[in-house]
C-alpha positions in Angstrom: -15.2 3.6 -14.6 -13.5 3.2 -17.6 -9.7 3.3 -15.8 -10.2 7.1 -15.6 -10.9 9.7 -13.1 -14.7 11.4 -13.2 -13.5 14.6 -15.1 -16.6 16.1 -13.0 -13.8 15.8 -10.3 -14.4 13.6 -7.2 -18.3 13.4 -5.4 -17.3 16.5 -1.6 -20.8 17.2 -2.2 -23.5 14.6 -2.0 -26.6 15.3 -2.4 -28.3 13.7 0.9 -25.1 15.7 3.1 -27.6 18.2 4.1 -25.1 21.2 4.0 -22.2 19.6 4.8 -19.9 20.7 2.2 -17.1 17.6 3.2 -20.6 14.8 2.9 -19.3 13.0 0.6 -16.0 12.3 1.5 -15.9 8.5 2.0 -17.7 8.4 -1.5 -14.8 10.2 -2.6 -12.0 7.9 -0.9 -13.7 5.1 -2.5 -13.7 7.2 -6.1 -9.8 7.5 -5.6 -8.9 4.3 -4.6 -10.9 2.1 -7.2 -8.8 4.9 -9.7 -6.3 4.0 -8.6 -6.6 0.1 -8.4 -7.9 0.1 -11.7 -4.9 1.8 -13.3 -2.1 0.1 -10.9 -3.3 -3.6 -10.7 -3.6 -3.0 -7.2 -0.3 -4.4 -5.5 0.2 -7.9 -6.6 3.5 -9.1 -6.5 4.8 -12.1 -9.1 4.1 -15.1 -7.3 7.2 -16.2 -5.4 8.3 -12.7 -4.1 6.6 -13.0 -1.2 8.6 -16.8 -0.5 11.8 -14.7 -1.6 11.1 -11.6 0.6 10.3 -13.9 4.0 13.7 -15.6 3.1 15.1 -12.5 2.5 14.0 -10.7 6.2 15.0 -14.0 7.6 18.2 -14.0 6.8 19.0 -10.7 8.6 17.2 -11.6 11.4 14.3 -13.6 13.2 10.5 -12.6 13.2 6.8 -12.8 13.4 4.3 -12.9 10.9 3.1 -9.8 11.3 6.4 -8.1 11.5 7.1 -9.2 7.8 4.3 -7.9 6.4 5.5 -4.4 8.3 8.8 -4.9 7.1 8.1 -5.5 3.8 5.3 -2.7 3.2 7.9 0.0 4.6 10.6 -1.5 2.6 8.3 -1.0 -0.4 7.8 2.6 0.5 3.7 1.3 1.0 4.4 0.1 -2.2 3.1 -3.8 -1.5 1.7 -4.7 1.9 1.6 -8.6 1.5 -1.7 -9.5 3.5 -1.6 -12.2 5.9 -3.6 -14.7 3.5 -0.4 -14.7 1.6 2.6 -14.7 3.9 1.2 -17.2 6.6 0.8 -19.9 4.1 3.8 -19.1 2.9 6.0 -19.3 6.3 3.8 -23.1 6.8 5.1 -24.0 3.7 8.6 -22.7 4.1 8.6 -24.7 7.1 7.0 -27.8 5.5 9.7 -27.6 3.1 12.8 -27.3 6.6 13.6 -23.6 5.6 12.9 -22.1 8.6 11.2 -23.3 12.4 8.9 -21.8 14.2 9.7 -20.7 18.3 7.1 -19.5 20.8 8.0 -16.1 21.9 5.7 -14.1 23.4 2.7 -15.5 22.5 3.5 -16.0 18.7 5.3 -17.8 16.4 8.9 -16.0 15.4 10.2 -17.4 12.6 14.2 -18.4 12.1 16.0 -19.8 9.0 17.4 -23.4 9.5 20.5 -24.2 7.9 18.9 -24.6 4.7 17.0 -21.8 5.0 20.2 -19.9 5.0 21.9 -21.6 2.0 18.7 -20.3 -0.2 19.1 -16.7 1.9 22.5 -16.6 0.2 21.1 -17.8 -3.4 18.7 -14.9 -3.6 21.2 -12.6 -2.1 23.0 -12.1 -5.7 19.2 -11.2 -7.5 17.5 -7.4 -6.3 14.6 -7.6 -3.0 11.7 -8.3 -4.4 10.7 -5.7 -2.4 13.2 -3.3 -4.4 10.9 -2.9 -7.7 7.4 -2.9 -5.9 6.4 0.2 -7.1 7.6 0.1 -10.9 6.0 -4.0 -11.4 3.1 -3.8 -14.0 4.1 -1.1 -17.0 0.9 1.5 -16.2 1.4 1.2 -12.8 5.6 2.8 -13.4 5.4 6.1 -14.0 3.0 6.0 -10.7 5.6 6.5 -8.1 4.7 7.7 -5.4 0.8 9.4 -6.4 -1.6 6.5 -5.2 0.7 6.7 -2.1 0.0 10.7 -1.6 -3.4 10.7 -2.4 -4.9 8.0 0.0 -2.8 9.9 2.4 -4.7 13.7 1.3 -8.1 11.5 1.3 -8.0 9.9 4.6 -6.4 13.5 6.5 -9.3 14.8 4.4 -11.9 12.2 5.9 -10.0 13.0 9.4 -11.1 16.8 9.3 -14.6 16.0 8.1 -14.9 14.1 10.9 -13.2 16.4 13.6 -12.8 19.6 11.8 -14.3 22.7 13.5 -16.6 24.6 10.1 -13.2 27.1 10.0 -11.0 24.4 9.8 -13.2 22.5 7.4 -13.8 25.6 4.9 -10.3 26.0 4.8 -9.4 22.7 4.3 -11.9 23.0 1.0 -10.3 25.9 -0.1 -6.3 23.9 0.0 -8.0 21.1 -1.7 -10.0 23.7 -4.7 -6.6 24.6 -4.8 -4.7 21.6 -5.2 -7.1 20.1 -7.9 -6.5 23.4 -9.9 -2.9 22.7 -9.5 -2.7 19.5 -10.8 -4.8 20.1 -13.9 -2.2 23.2 -14.2 0.2 19.9 -14.4 -1.6 18.4 -17.0 -2.0 21.6 -18.7 2.0 22.1 -19.2 2.8 18.6 -20.9 
């Protein structure tokens, strides 16, 4: 794929679908996901953003790693959800630098700022939080707003309907999707 979406639309009717009009829905979800990833460059943030985000969040209250990941995702409106593979090494690095401490609470390590970490968070407070610009980074991504998230949520709902819907519900879903596709192309035709 060259960074654009298939001109023929998404393949909802795979030839091996044995009569099910939504048999290729998972393939369509993957086509949609890869199209957005190619256009937006994924959700990669600048170096140091995870560090700044972790310190900023821990300035508010102690948290464990999963809470930090979830909080960043929520505050960025879903535009940025750092992986555990970036958050946990950052937490270890901050602990090594003496900026945070870890306490065992309820079977989880809960992290909080040390005095040095508080001083670091105060220096960061003058700058915008890293998640505030998450949806606007990366040039080509800036004009998309919530479109990638909305598209993936639609694809997810479609997949759920394909798995669990009655034949009547699936038929209604196909009609809604076909109408949505026509309406999206109508928006493009206006410009």
